[in-house]
Residue frames relative to the residue before (quaternion, step in Angstrom):
aa qw qx qy qz dx dy dz
X 1.0000 0.0000 0.0000 0.0000 0.00 0.00 0.00
X 0.4291 -0.7175 0.4860 0.2549 3.51 -0.95 0.62
X 0.6204 -0.5774 0.3527 0.3967 3.69 -1.00 0.46
X 0.6436 0.5120 -0.3748 0.4280 3.65 0.89 -0.58
X 0.6110 0.5652 -0.3141 0.4567 3.48 1.11 -0.84
X 0.6483 0.5034 -0.2782 0.4989 3.57 0.99 -1.10
X 0.6727 0.4974 -0.3354 0.4330 3.66 0.81 -0.87
X 0.5948 0.5649 -0.3528 0.4502 3.66 1.13 -0.68
X 0.6420 0.5706 -0.2647 0.4384 3.43 1.05 -0.98
X 0.6794 0.5114 -0.2252 0.4755 3.35 1.05 -1.21
X 0.6768 0.4964 -0.2837 0.4637 3.59 1.02 -0.81
X 0.5792 0.5676 -0.3437 0.4736 3.48 1.23 -0.58
X 0.6523 0.5266 -0.2900 0.4615 3.48 1.01 -1.02
X 0.6484 0.4942 -0.3325 0.4741 3.63 0.97 -0.78
X 0.6284 0.5326 -0.3433 0.4511 3.58 1.07 -0.72
X 0.6117 0.5654 -0.2936 0.4690 3.49 1.07 -0.74
X 0.6500 0.4833 -0.2734 0.5189 3.49 0.97 -0.94
X 0.6966 0.4389 -0.3068 0.4775 3.68 0.62 -0.74
X 0.6115 0.5454 -0.3537 0.4512 3.50 1.02 -0.59
X 0.6899 0.4860 -0.2634 0.4674 3.53 0.97 -1.06
X 0.6841 0.4782 -0.2970 0.4638 3.61 1.13 -0.53
X 0.5141 -0.6687 0.3979 0.3608 3.52 1.47 -0.05
X 0.4518 0.7222 -0.4157 0.3186 3.72 1.26 0.27
X 0.6920 0.4225 -0.2332 0.5369 3.57 1.29 -0.35
X 0.2975 -0.7796 0.5343 0.1353 3.62 -0.81 0.90
X 0.0026 -0.8215 0.5698 -0.0223 3.53 0.50 1.13
X 0.1112 -0.7761 0.6164 0.0734 3.49 -1.30 0.62
X 0.3963 -0.7320 0.5120 0.2119 3.46 -1.01 0.78
X 0.1911 -0.8376 0.5057 0.0792 3.60 -0.50 1.21
X 0.7596 -0.0287 0.0073 0.6497 3.54 1.35 -0.38
X 0.7387 -0.4612 0.2308 0.4340 3.60 -1.05 0.14
X 0.7806 0.2838 -0.1591 0.5336 3.60 1.24 -0.30
X 0.7027 0.4424 -0.2609 0.4924 3.58 1.16 0.05
X 0.0706 -0.7672 0.6367 0.0306 3.52 -1.12 0.89
X 0.0411 -0.7846 0.6151 0.0663 3.59 -1.10 0.63
X 0.1339 -0.7070 0.6882 0.0929 3.38 -1.39 0.41
X 0.0932 -0.7520 0.6524 0.0115 3.65 -0.92 1.14
X 0.1965 0.7470 -0.6248 0.1137 3.45 -1.17 0.73
X 0.4715 -0.6464 0.5318 0.2775 3.49 -1.52 -0.28
X 0.3013 -0.7722 0.5018 0.2473 3.59 -0.57 0.86
X 0.7427 -0.4082 0.2693 0.4574 3.62 -1.33 -0.14
X 0.6831 0.4412 -0.3153 0.4892 3.64 1.01 -0.33
X 0.5593 -0.6339 0.3707 0.3846 3.69 1.21 0.26
X 0.4720 0.6582 -0.4612 0.3624 3.59 1.13 0.40
X 0.3757 -0.7345 0.5306 0.1944 3.51 -0.75 1.09
X 0.0438 0.8206 -0.5693 0.0230 3.60 -0.83 0.70
X 0.2161 -0.7503 0.6071 0.1476 3.58 -1.28 0.27
X 0.1330 -0.7558 0.6356 0.0845 3.60 -0.84 0.82
X 0.1025 -0.8125 0.5734 -0.0217 3.43 -0.96 1.09
X 0.0768 0.7845 -0.6150 -0.0212 3.53 -0.95 0.66
X 0.0724 -0.7868 0.6122 -0.0296 3.57 -0.89 1.05
X 0.1728 -0.7158 0.6629 0.1356 3.53 -1.30 0.64
X 0.0215 -0.7819 0.6221 -0.0328 3.56 -0.96 1.02
X 0.0260 -0.7702 0.6372 0.0136 3.51 -1.10 0.84
X 0.4614 -0.7022 0.4904 0.2316 3.49 -1.25 0.77
X 0.8147 -0.0727 0.0489 0.5733 3.44 1.22 -0.13
X 0.7094 -0.5129 0.2598 0.4077 3.63 -1.07 0.31
X 0.7226 0.3944 -0.2241 0.5216 3.56 1.18 -0.59
X 0.5321 0.6316 -0.3924 0.4050 3.65 1.31 0.05
X 0.4559 -0.6110 0.5522 0.3375 3.59 -1.13 0.65
X 0.5234 -0.6119 0.4830 0.3439 3.58 -1.26 0.72
X 0.2109 -0.6600 0.6787 0.2435 3.46 -1.52 0.15
X 0.2549 -0.7854 0.5523 0.1149 3.38 -1.06 0.83
X 0.0742 -0.7765 0.6231 0.0573 3.57 -0.86 0.89
X 0.0833 -0.7552 0.6491 -0.0369 3.35 -0.99 1.29
X 0.0476 0.7805 -0.6188 0.0752 3.62 -0.93 1.10
X 0.1609 -0.6927 0.6926 0.1209 3.45 -1.42 0.50
X 0.0909 -0.8063 0.5844 -0.0002 3.53 -0.91 1.06
X 0.3628 -0.6718 0.5768 0.2906 3.59 -0.86 0.68
X 0.7074 -0.4654 0.3169 0.4272 3.61 -1.40 0.37
X 0.6837 0.4328 -0.3312 0.4853 3.82 0.96 -0.31
X 0.5548 -0.6226 0.3738 0.4060 3.62 1.21 0.21
X 0.3710 0.6852 -0.5336 0.3289 3.59 1.18 0.40
X 0.3782 -0.7313 0.5313 0.1999 3.54 -0.86 1.10
X 0.1611 -0.8048 0.5604 0.1108 3.60 -0.57 1.08
X 0.7709 0.1357 -0.0331 0.6214 3.57 0.98 -0.99
X 0.1082 0.7733 -0.6207 0.0713 3.69 -0.89 0.74
X 0.0967 0.7825 -0.5889 0.1774 3.54 -0.29 1.42
X 0.0474 0.7859 -0.6164 -0.0088 3.54 -0.99 0.92
X 0.4547 -0.7243 0.4219 0.3011 3.62 -0.84 0.63
X 0.4855 0.6418 -0.4412 0.3971 3.55 1.25 0.12
X 0.7443 0.3638 -0.1588 0.5371 3.48 1.19 -0.83
X 0.7762 0.1482 -0.0895 0.6062 3.51 1.21 -0.48
X 0.1915 -0.8298 0.5176 0.0826 3.55 0.15 1.37
X 0.5702 0.6285 -0.3935 0.3536 3.64 1.02 -0.49
X 0.6689 0.4554 -0.3328 0.4842 3.56 1.19 -0.34
X 0.3861 0.7803 -0.4553 0.1866 3.73 1.11 -0.15
X 0.7132 0.4655 -0.2754 0.4459 3.47 0.77 -1.14
X 0.6640 0.4927 -0.3127 0.4675 3.63 0.85 -0.80
X 0.7082 0.4094 -0.3058 0.4872 3.65 0.75 -0.78
X 0.5619 0.5506 -0.4092 0.4623 3.61 1.07 -0.46
X 0.6538 0.4911 -0.3142 0.4824 3.61 0.85 -1.14
X 0.6508 0.4921 -0.3466 0.4628 3.79 0.73 -0.89
X 0.6713 0.5133 -0.3268 0.4233 3.64 0.77 -0.86
X 0.6905 0.4640 -0.2665 0.4868 3.54 0.96 -1.00
X 0.6328 0.5217 -0.3645 0.4412 3.57 0.96 -0.48
X 0.6352 0.5242 -0.3121 0.4736 3.48 1.10 -0.76
X 0.6420 0.5291 -0.3079 0.4615 3.58 1.01 -0.97
X 0.6934 0.4836 -0.2937 0.4461 3.52 0.81 -0.98
X 0.6465 0.5324 -0.3030 0.4547 3.61 0.92 -0.81
X 0.6982 0.4244 -0.2806 0.5037 3.64 0.98 -0.85
X 0.6015 0.5580 -0.3768 0.4299 3.57 1.00 -0.46
X 0.6555 0.5274 -0.2956 0.4524 3.43 1.04 -1.04
X 0.6224 0.5307 -0.3307 0.4707 3.55 1.01 -0.86
X 0.6633 0.5106 -0.3151 0.4472 3.57 0.88 -0.95
X 0.6617 0.5019 -0.3079 0.4641 3.55 0.91 -0.94
X 0.6418 0.5049 -0.3280 0.4751 3.69 1.03 -0.78
X 0.6323 0.5123 -0.3226 0.4834 3.60 0.98 -0.67
X 0.6581 0.5270 -0.3011 0.4455 3.54 0.93 -0.90
X 0.6497 0.5307 -0.2620 0.4772 3.43 1.13 -1.03
X 0.6211 0.5334 -0.2984 0.4906 3.60 1.16 -0.91
X 0.7276 0.4417 -0.2926 0.4358 3.58 0.67 -0.81
X 0.6868 0.4090 -0.2779 0.5327 3.59 1.44 -0.25
X 0.4299 -0.7451 0.4192 0.2903 3.34 1.46 0.20
X 0.3292 0.7657 -0.4724 0.2866 3.71 1.06 0.81
X 0.7815 0.2471 -0.1850 0.5422 3.70 0.99 -0.24
């Protein structure tokens, strides 16, 4: 493996860790897409997008992961259809985001019903 590839994998692992710790404010934009918009240390606005797509109920998902700069310049563009080695990590990231958002939604639902 080359160093760039390994660094991408390492960075996605950090993204998973920060997601699990609630440090990243992911938002659901449609049933299969989550985004996170922020500003980095050099004041550059960016948006991170992850999407799961399937061709049918018995097909394995394809994960699309992108990072865009504020002007919509694509900085990172990874999909598991053309690069299967990212499948496990992107699936883990996607599921972590899904679970965190669903927990927040349930907490909100409980709150409006005054159950907790």
